[in-house]
N, C-alpha and C positions, 0 to 999 in steps of 0.2 A: 502470433509471434512475428515480429518483423526481422528483417535481415540483421540489424544491429544486435538484437536480443539473441538470436541464434548464434551469431559470431562470438559474442561474449561468453555464451554457454559452451560452445564447442572448443574454443581456444582458451578458456579459463582466464579471461582478461580481467575479471573482477571490475568490469565497467560499472559505473554508477549512472543510472538512468531513472527517469520518472516512470514508475510503473504502479499498477494497482496490485498491492501486496498485502498479505494478511498480517495485521498488527497483533503482536503478542506482548503488549505492555509498552511498546514504543509510543511516544507522544501521549502517554497516559490513556491509551486505548487498547482494548484486548478483544480478540475474536471478531474482528471486523476487517474487511478488505477496503483499503483506501489508497489513493494515488499519493505516493511519497517517494523520496529518493530511495533507490533500491540497488544494491550491489548484485550483479548477475555474474555467476561463475559456474564452473563445472559441478559444484556442489548444489546449485540451485539459486534461489533468491533470498536476500536478507535485507530487511528495511535498514536504512541508515538514518540515524537521528541527527538532525542539524539544529542549530540554535534558531528559534523562531522569535520574532517580535511578539508582543502581546496581541497585536492586531492579526498577525499571521496565525498564531495559536487559536485565537477566537474563530477565525475563518475555518481552520481545519476542524475544530470541535463542532462547528455548525454543519459542516459537510458530513462528518461522521454521524451526527445525529440524524441528518436527512437519510443517509444510507440505512441506518438502523430502522428508521420508520418505514422505509420502502420494503426492507426485508421482512419486517413484521406483517405488513399488509400482504405481501406475497405468501407468507406462511399461512395466513388466515384464508386465502383463496384456495390453497391446496389441501385444506382439511376437509 
């Protein structure tokens, strides 16, 4: 956690920052952590959906797919 994150949490500023956050349906992805705009407050973190162009959405989807593949590989190594 960096200074800005801690400050937003401690002072409940509801700051929106780029953070790796668990998606629960946002951007059509669920149960995966990805870097997206995130509101940080005393209640914790909450992904913030913003409008994406088709190219941006495709790039995010590609990134999430890569994350899922890496997590699957790591899961296989720990069995």
